[in-house]
PAKOLGU-682813 format. One record per residue (C-alpha): residue number from 1; x, y, z. Coordinates in nm, 3 decimals, decimal comma, always signed. Example, Ala and Ser with C-alpha at 12.3 -4.5 7.8 and 13.67 -1.06 7.14 Angstrom:
<atoms>
- num / c1 / c2 / c3
- 1 / +1,230 / -0,450 / +0,780 $
- 2 / +1,367 / -0,106 / +0,714 $
</atoms>
This chain:
<atoms>
- num / c1 / c2 / c3
- 1 / -2,151 / +0,167 / +0,501 $
- 2 / -2,108 / +0,211 / +0,125 $
- 3 / -1,731 / +0,260 / +0,148 $
- 4 / -1,694 / -0,029 / +0,392 $
- 5 / -1,901 / -0,257 / +0,172 $
- 6 / -1,671 / -0,175 / -0,118 $
- 7 / -1,367 / -0,254 / +0,096 $
- 8 / -1,518 / -0,583 / +0,203 $
- 9 / -1,570 / -0,695 / -0,154 $
- 10 / -1,210 / -0,611 / -0,236 $
- 11 / -1,029 / -0,720 / +0,078 $
- 12 / -1,240 / -1,006 / +0,220 $
- 13 / -1,248 / -1,339 / +0,033 $
- 14 / -1,610 / -1,414 / +0,119 $
- 15 / -1,831 / -1,521 / +0,408 $
- 16 / -1,766 / -1,896 / +0,429 $
- 17 / -1,503 / -2,166 / +0,420 $
- 18 / -1,570 / -2,248 / +0,055 $
- 19 / -1,500 / -1,888 / -0,051 $
- 20 / -1,175 / -1,880 / +0,148 $
- 21 / -1,054 / -2,212 / +0,005 $
- 22 / -1,135 / -2,101 / -0,350 $
- 23 / -0,948 / -1,773 / -0,297 $
- 24 / -0,648 / -1,971 / -0,169 $
- 25 / -0,670 / -2,203 / -0,471 $
- 26 / -0,659 / -1,905 / -0,708 $
- 27 / -0,360 / -1,761 / -0,524 $
- 28 / -0,184 / -2,097 / -0,547 $
- 29 / -0,243 / -2,080 / -0,925 $
- 30 / -0,042 / -1,756 / -0,925 $
- 31 / +0,243 / -1,924 / -0,741 $
- 32 / +0,144 / -1,769 / -0,406 $
- 33 / +0,082 / -1,927 / -0,070 $
- 34 / -0,209 / -1,832 / +0,159 $
- 35 / -0,299 / -1,784 / +0,524 $
- 36 / -0,672 / -1,807 / +0,605 $
- 37 / -0,809 / -1,591 / +0,883 $
- 38 / -1,168 / -1,628 / +1,005 $
- 39 / -1,275 / -1,274 / +1,097 $
- 40 / -1,364 / -1,197 / +1,459 $
- 41 / -1,202 / -1,097 / +1,786 $
- 42 / -1,295 / -1,037 / +2,149 $
- 43 / -1,543 / -1,324 / +2,180 $
- 44 / -1,816 / -1,227 / +2,429 $
- 45 / -1,896 / -1,575 / +2,568 $
- 46 / -1,764 / -1,933 / +2,562 $
- 47 / -2,027 / -2,039 / +2,311 $
- 48 / -1,899 / -1,789 / +2,058 $
- 49 / -1,547 / -1,932 / +2,092 $
- 50 / -1,685 / -2,279 / +2,012 $
- 51 / -1,819 / -2,154 / +1,680 $
- 52 / -1,479 / -2,005 / +1,598 $
- 53 / -1,298 / -2,327 / +1,684 $
- 54 / -1,543 / -2,528 / +1,472 $
- 55 / -1,475 / -2,302 / +1,174 $
- 56 / -1,100 / -2,329 / +1,204 $
- 57 / -1,119 / -2,706 / +1,234 $
- 58 / -1,329 / -2,707 / +0,918 $
- 59 / -1,087 / -2,485 / +0,729 $
- 60 / -0,783 / -2,695 / +0,831 $
- 61 / -0,957 / -3,011 / +0,709 $
- 62 / -1,053 / -2,849 / +0,383 $
- 63 / -0,699 / -2,726 / +0,327 $
- 64 / -0,580 / -3,084 / +0,361 $
- 65 / -0,857 / -3,243 / +0,156 $
- 66 / -0,818 / -2,997 / -0,134 $
- 67 / -0,435 / -3,000 / -0,109 $
- 68 / -0,424 / -2,620 / -0,083 $
- 69 / -0,090 / -2,454 / +0,002 $
- 70 / -0,220 / -2,263 / +0,298 $
- 71 / -0,218 / -2,238 / +0,675 $
- 72 / -0,437 / -2,050 / +0,924 $
- 73 / -0,395 / -1,749 / +1,147 $
- 74 / -0,592 / -1,710 / +1,470 $
- 75 / -0,651 / -1,435 / +1,724 $
- 76 / -0,642 / -1,548 / +2,085 $
- 77 / -0,927 / -1,317 / +2,188 $
- 78 / -1,139 / -1,509 / +1,936 $
- 79 / -1,060 / -1,817 / +2,139 $
- 80 / -1,149 / -1,658 / +2,472 $
- 81 / -0,829 / -1,497 / +2,603 $
- 82 / -1,017 / -1,199 / +2,740 $
- 83 / -1,267 / -1,431 / +2,911 $
- 84 / -1,058 / -1,709 / +3,061 $
- 85 / -0,702 / -1,805 / +2,975 $
- 86 / -0,761 / -2,177 / +3,026 $
- 87 / -1,056 / -2,163 / +2,787 $
- 88 / -0,833 / -1,998 / +2,533 $
- 89 / -0,560 / -2,260 / +2,577 $
- 90 / -0,805 / -2,546 / +2,545 $
- 91 / -0,951 / -2,396 / +2,224 $
- 92 / -0,609 / -2,326 / +2,075 $
- 93 / -0,487 / -2,679 / +2,147 $
- 94 / -0,794 / -2,823 / +1,972 $
- 95 / -0,697 / -2,627 / +1,662 $
- 96 / -0,331 / -2,723 / +1,692 $
- 97 / -0,414 / -3,087 / +1,728 $
- 98 / -0,612 / -3,079 / +1,404 $
- 99 / -0,335 / -2,892 / +1,220 $
- 100 / -0,080 / -3,145 / +1,348 $
- 101 / -0,256 / -3,424 / +1,163 $
- 102 / -0,147 / -3,278 / +0,831 $
- 103 / +0,175 / -3,117 / +0,967 $
- 104 / +0,028 / -2,775 / +0,905 $
- 105 / +0,141 / -2,454 / +1,070 $
- 106 / -0,074 / -2,220 / +1,279 $
- 107 / +0,008 / -1,852 / +1,306 $
- 108 / -0,112 / -1,664 / +1,617 $
- 109 / -0,188 / -1,303 / +1,536 $
- 110 / -0,071 / -1,028 / +1,769 $
- 111 / -0,340 / -0,797 / +1,898 $
- 112 / -0,313 / -0,486 / +2,116 $
- 113 / -0,033 / -0,447 / +2,368 $
- 114 / -0,273 / -0,550 / +2,643 $
- 115 / -0,233 / -0,908 / +2,517 $
- 116 / +0,132 / -0,910 / +2,398 $
- 117 / +0,296 / -1,096 / +2,683 $
- 118 / +0,017 / -1,347 / +2,732 $
- 119 / +0,015 / -1,419 / +2,360 $
- 120 / +0,389 / -1,484 / +2,352 $
- 121 / +0,371 / -1,703 / +2,662 $
- 122 / +0,090 / -1,914 / +2,512 $
- 123 / +0,271 / -1,954 / +2,181 $
- 124 / +0,591 / -2,055 / +2,356 $
- 125 / +0,402 / -2,315 / +2,559 $
- 126 / +0,232 / -2,453 / +2,250 $
- 127 / +0,563 / -2,483 / +2,068 $
- 128 / +0,722 / -2,656 / +2,367 $
- 129 / +0,431 / -2,908 / +2,348 $
- 130 / +0,541 / -2,997 / +1,997 $
- 131 / +0,304 / -2,795 / +1,781 $
- 132 / +0,398 / -2,602 / +1,463 $
- 133 / +0,304 / -2,252 / +1,578 $
- 134 / +0,452 / -1,904 / +1,568 $
- 135 / +0,364 / -1,547 / +1,671 $
- 136 / +0,353 / -1,203 / +1,513 $
- 137 / +0,581 / -0,921 / +1,627 $
- 138 / +0,495 / -0,553 / +1,568 $
- 139 / +0,774 / -0,305 / +1,496 $
- 140 / +0,570 / -0,021 / +1,642 $
- 141 / +0,622 / -0,158 / +1,991 $
- 142 / +0,932 / -0,060 / +2,189 $
- 143 / +0,959 / -0,405 / +2,349 $
- 144 / +0,987 / -0,589 / +2,018 $
- 145 / +1,368 / -0,597 / +1,994 $
- 146 / +1,388 / -0,800 / +2,321 $
- 147 / +1,094 / -1,017 / +2,205 $
- 148 / +1,270 / -1,102 / +1,878 $
- 149 / +1,588 / -1,196 / +2,065 $
- 150 / +1,387 / -1,427 / +2,288 $
- 151 / +1,189 / -1,581 / +2,001 $
- 152 / +1,506 / -1,644 / +1,800 $
- 153 / +1,653 / -1,835 / +2,094 $
- 154 / +1,335 / -2,044 / +2,111 $
- 155 / +1,352 / -2,112 / +1,739 $
- 156 / +0,995 / -1,988 / +1,677 $
- 157 / +0,880 / -1,879 / +1,333 $
- 158 / +0,797 / -1,509 / +1,350 $
- 159 / +0,590 / -1,288 / +1,123 $
- 160 / +0,707 / -0,926 / +1,140 $
- 161 / +0,462 / -0,643 / +1,073 $
- 162 / +0,442 / -0,275 / +1,159 $
- 163 / +0,126 / -0,298 / +1,368 $
- 164 / -0,229 / -0,168 / +1,320 $
- 165 / -0,328 / -0,080 / +1,676 $
- 166 / -0,331 / +0,259 / +1,845 $
- 167 / -0,090 / +0,222 / +2,136 $
- 168 / +0,022 / +0,449 / +2,422 $
- 169 / +0,342 / +0,649 / +2,342 $
- 170 / +0,522 / +0,492 / +2,639 $
- 171 / +0,480 / +0,148 / +2,479 $
- 172 / +0,503 / +0,231 / +2,111 $
- 173 / +0,696 / +0,458 / +1,874 $
- 174 / +0,478 / +0,750 / +1,772 $
- 175 / +0,676 / +0,853 / +1,464 $
- 176 / +0,648 / +0,666 / +1,135 $
- 177 / +1,023 / +0,693 / +1,080 $
- 178 / +1,092 / +0,516 / +1,410 $
- 179 / +0,851 / +0,236 / +1,328 $
- 180 / +1,022 / +0,188 / +0,990 $
- 181 / +1,370 / +0,193 / +1,139 $
- 182 / +1,269 / -0,058 / +1,402 $
- 183 / +1,115 / -0,279 / +1,131 $
- 184 / +1,445 / -0,279 / +0,943 $
- 185 / +1,646 / -0,359 / +1,255 $
- 186 / +1,412 / -0,642 / +1,354 $
- 187 / +1,416 / -0,782 / +0,999 $
- 188 / +1,795 / -0,799 / +1,012 $
- 189 / +1,782 / -0,970 / +1,353 $
- 190 / +1,533 / -1,227 / +1,220 $
- 191 / +1,751 / -1,301 / +0,916 $
- 192 / +2,054 / -1,332 / +1,143 $
- 193 / +1,907 / -1,567 / +1,403 $
- 194 / +1,548 / -1,642 / +1,321 $
- 195 / +1,380 / -1,952 / +1,182 $
- 196 / +1,201 / -1,905 / +0,849 $
- 197 / +1,087 / -1,547 / +0,921 $
- 198 / +0,797 / -1,387 / +0,741 $
- 199 / +0,799 / -1,019 / +0,651 $
- 200 / +0,452 / -0,871 / +0,629 $
- 201 / +0,476 / -0,541 / +0,446 $
- 202 / +0,356 / -0,354 / +0,139 $
- 203 / +0,628 / -0,093 / +0,180 $
- 204 / +0,876 / -0,110 / -0,108 $
- 205 / +1,155 / +0,036 / +0,111 $
- 206 / +1,104 / -0,237 / +0,373 $
- 207 / +1,092 / -0,505 / +0,102 $
- 208 / +1,414 / -0,373 / -0,054 $
- 209 / +1,583 / -0,371 / +0,285 $
- 210 / +1,491 / -0,737 / +0,347 $
- 211 / +1,618 / -0,835 / +0,001 $
- 212 / +1,951 / -0,653 / +0,060 $
- 213 / +1,995 / -0,802 / +0,406 $
- 214 / +1,916 / -1,155 / +0,281 $
- 215 / +2,163 / -1,116 / -0,007 $
- 216 / +2,435 / -0,987 / +0,225 $
- 217 / +2,384 / -1,291 / +0,453 $
- 218 / +2,351 / -1,527 / +0,155 $
- 219 / +2,016 / -1,634 / +0,293 $
- 220 / +1,843 / -1,876 / +0,055 $
- 221 / +1,516 / -1,726 / -0,068 $
- 222 / +1,321 / -2,032 / +0,044 $
- 223 / +1,423 / -1,967 / +0,406 $
- 224 / +1,202 / -1,656 / +0,442 $
- 225 / +0,888 / -1,517 / +0,285 $
- 226 / +0,703 / -1,194 / +0,216 $
- 227 / +0,342 / -1,158 / +0,323 $
- 228 / +0,076 / -0,923 / +0,193 $
- 229 / -0,295 / -0,864 / +0,254 $
- 230 / -0,558 / -1,003 / +0,020 $
- 231 / -0,660 / -0,739 / -0,236 $
- 232 / -0,350 / -0,521 / -0,203 $
- 233 / -0,035 / -0,480 / -0,419 $
- 234 / -0,143 / -0,754 / -0,660 $
- 235 / +0,109 / -0,657 / -0,925 $
- 236 / +0,391 / -0,625 / -0,671 $
- 237 / +0,323 / -0,968 / -0,517 $
- 238 / +0,342 / -1,131 / -0,862 $
- 239 / +0,671 / -0,954 / -0,930 $
- 240 / +0,823 / -1,084 / -0,605 $
- 241 / +0,706 / -1,438 / -0,689 $
- 242 / +0,858 / -1,417 / -1,035 $
- 243 / +1,186 / -1,305 / -0,876 $
- 244 / +1,189 / -1,635 / -0,684 $
- 245 / +1,067 / -1,513 / -0,346 $
- 246 / +0,812 / -1,699 / -0,142 $
- 247 / +0,503 / -1,484 / -0,108 $
- 248 / +0,206 / -1,559 / +0,117 $
- 249 / -0,126 / -1,374 / +0,109 $
- 250 / -0,327 / -1,315 / +0,428 $
- 251 / -0,688 / -1,404 / +0,337 $
- 252 / -0,960 / -1,286 / +0,577 $
- 253 / -1,310 / -1,428 / +0,543 $
- 254 / -1,636 / -1,441 / +0,736 $
- 255 / -1,932 / -1,217 / +0,818 $
- 256 / -1,753 / -0,996 / +1,073 $
- 257 / -1,592 / -0,772 / +0,810 $
- 258 / -1,758 / -0,454 / +0,940 $
- 259 / -1,577 / -0,441 / +1,275 $
- 260 / -1,262 / -0,561 / +1,098 $
- 261 / -1,246 / -0,248 / +0,884 $
- 262 / -1,422 / -0,002 / +1,113 $
- 263 / -1,193 / -0,047 / +1,408 $
- 264 / -0,877 / -0,024 / +1,201 $
- 265 / -0,989 / +0,292 / +1,022 $
- 266 / -1,121 / +0,444 / +1,343 $
- 267 / -0,807 / +0,376 / +1,545 $
- 268 / -0,549 / +0,503 / +1,302 $
- 269 / -0,598 / +0,730 / +1,006 $
- 270 / -0,279 / +0,586 / +0,863 $
- 271 / -0,463 / +0,261 / +0,801 $
- 272 / -0,712 / +0,430 / +0,564 $
- 273 / -0,427 / +0,606 / +0,382 $
- 274 / -0,239 / +0,274 / +0,358 $
- 275 / -0,538 / +0,100 / +0,194 $
- 276 / -0,591 / +0,386 / -0,051 $
- 277 / -0,225 / +0,396 / -0,146 $
- 278 / -0,220 / +0,019 / -0,191 $
- 279 / -0,518 / +0,029 / -0,423 $
- 280 / -0,376 / +0,311 / -0,634 $
- 281 / -0,041 / +0,131 / -0,676 $
- 282 / -0,206 / -0,202 / -0,777 $
</atoms>
């Protein structure tokens, strides 16, 4: 518990909306954008999803009231996807309707491969309904090349990450080199045909690849952004911002920080090494 408590203090903005908004305000002061994520996943009953929706509605309103440069990121299992898909859709649309009032964007996080297709289908339906919404694609999954092609055709805003879930070898690459190579290929595809892609990475090689690809395509820096986790690579994120890149920080908050860290460290030892490396290079 001691190690996890330390991680929570470093990598979680706080337990409530006020703490998250203040963290986003400080990031804005550094020239950085923010994405707020209320911690929690796999809601156990409909009542729990209602609490999650209420919190996201509150955070969206506060972002608008305080004029914070931030959006939100939600997990569909928080909203009831594993309980009832219609419940999840109803909850998501409540959040999207609130965000629409201030023309704010909602990111839908990608979870394990058990939810990939349903997540993409729901995001596509929400976009078709006129909402500003976009999914996350994980380079660890073998299916992601086809998914990026489809999402580019739909004009959806994609966040690309490597992926933090332990997946079956048949569905995911099991070698780090393969995950990195796929990340680079997907990044190039998003710069070629994507709409305002976001590249979530703390890997300097992946960052350099994106910068080279964007320069080769003469992509304006304001047409894509880098994203990093709250508490990691603080010096590097400031460097990127000074170079003229858009940088957004993913800001988790809430009381459910223990499962947030425990599951990630339990599932993949690489996650613990990644956090340690990020702290040492700060």
